[in-house]
N, C-alpha and C positions, 0 to 999 in steps of 0.2 A: 168807782174801782175802776173804771177805764186810765185812770191816768194815775190808777195804783200798777198798774200792767205797761204803761205805754212812754216814763215815763225812765224807767230804770232801761226799756230793751232802747230808746232813741240813745240814750247817755249809751248801756256798751255798741251806736251802730253809726253811730259821730264819733264815738273812742277809734271803735278801729276803722271808721272809712277817711280820719284824717292822717293811721298813724299811715292805711295805705297809702293817701294819698302824696305824703311827705318820702315814704322811699320810693316810688314811682318818680319825681320830680330829682331825687341823685342818681337818678340809672340816667334819669336823659343829663342832668350834666356831668356826669362821669364817662355818658358813651359817648362817640364821635357822632355833628351831629350827621345829617344826610345829604349838608353843605359842607360840608369838614371835608367827608368823602369825594364830594362832584371837583372842588379842587383839589384831593388829590391827587387823581385820577387825572385828572389837565397836566397841572405840572409833571406827569410820570409820562404824559403822553406828549405836553408838547415843554417843555421847564430845562431847563436845565440837572445839571447831577452836583452834588457837591457828597462832600465831606465834613458833619457839624461836628466841633468841639466841643465838648458841654468847660461854660466856664464860671457860670455860677449859676446855683440853687435856692431860690427863697423861697424859705412858703408861707404863699397867700395870706392867710389863716386862716381860712378854709376849710375843714375836713365833711363830705360827705361819707354817713352811714361807721359812721369812728373809724372809717381806715386809709378813704382815699382825700386826699393832700394836696390840692392843688399850686400846685411852687411858678413863680419866675425861671423863664428859665433864660438865660445866654447865652449865645452859642456862636461859635468861631467856623467861619462856613468857606469851604475848600474848590474851588472847583474845581472840576475832573479835569474843565477844556481848557486850566493851566489862568486863567483869568480870575482879575485882581482879586485878595481873597473882600469879607465884607463880615459886617457883628452882622447879629438877629435874636430877636429877643421874641420869646416865648411864653404861654399860661396856658400849662400843659396840668391832668391830675396823674401825682403817682402812689402808689401802693408806698400807703409811711414804713412797714418798715423791707420796703423794698427801690427807697432810692435813689435816682442814681448816681457815680461819681462826677467828683469836678473832674474834668478829663477825657472820658468815655466819648466817646466818640462813632457817630452815627450815619448807614444814606442819606440824602438827603434829598431834594429838588426844590427845582426855586424859579421863578419868573420868570426870566428872564429881559425885561422892558423892567417891570416893581421887585428891586431885591428885593424887598420887606417882605415880599409871600412868599412860602416858601411852607414846605413839609418834611416834617423829621422823623425819620422811621423808628422811634424810641421803642424796643422788643421791649414785654412784658414780664420775660425769663426767656433767658437764652438758649437758645435749640439747635442739634447741628444740621438742621435745615437751612437756618440761616450763612449756612459760611458760605456754599456760594456768593449771594449778594455779596456778604463781609468783601471778600476776593474779588469780584467785581467792581469796587468801590474802594481798592483798596487799605482792604481793615482791616488787621486782624479781631479775627472773630475769638474768642477768651479759646472756642473748644475747639479751632483748628486746628486738626491733630499737624500739621505738620506750621505754623505758627512760630515767630521767633522766640527761644527762653530770652 
C-alpha cells in the first residue's frame, strides 16, 4: 500500500524538480555571471573605450528556454583615443526575436594590454535614457531626436 502512494508522489516530485533545475540552469546560462560583471566594472574603471560595430553574427546552436539564442558575434572595435582599430569576437545570448543587425554599433570597453578582453554594452531594447552614453561614445542612438537623417 505504501508503494502505491509513494511511487506516484516520487514521480511527480522528480519530474517537477527536474523541470525546476533545468529552468534555473537556463537562467544562469543567460544571465551575466558575477565574474563577467567584475570584468566589466574593471574595464569601465581602467580600460580603453571604443565603438564596437557588429560585423558577424552566427547562431551557435544553443537555445535556452526556447527564447534565448547563443551566438558567435564578431566586432570591429574603434578606440575613442584614436589608437589602432582591432577585431574581437564574443559568444553572447540574444532573445531570438530581437537579434541585432550587422552594422549595429554599441559602446565597448577593452583591456589596454590584452585587447582580446573587452565588454560590449548590447542593449536588450532601445530606451531614451541610453542617448547620453551613446553620444559620449560618438554613436548615433536610433531614438536620439538630434540624430542625422
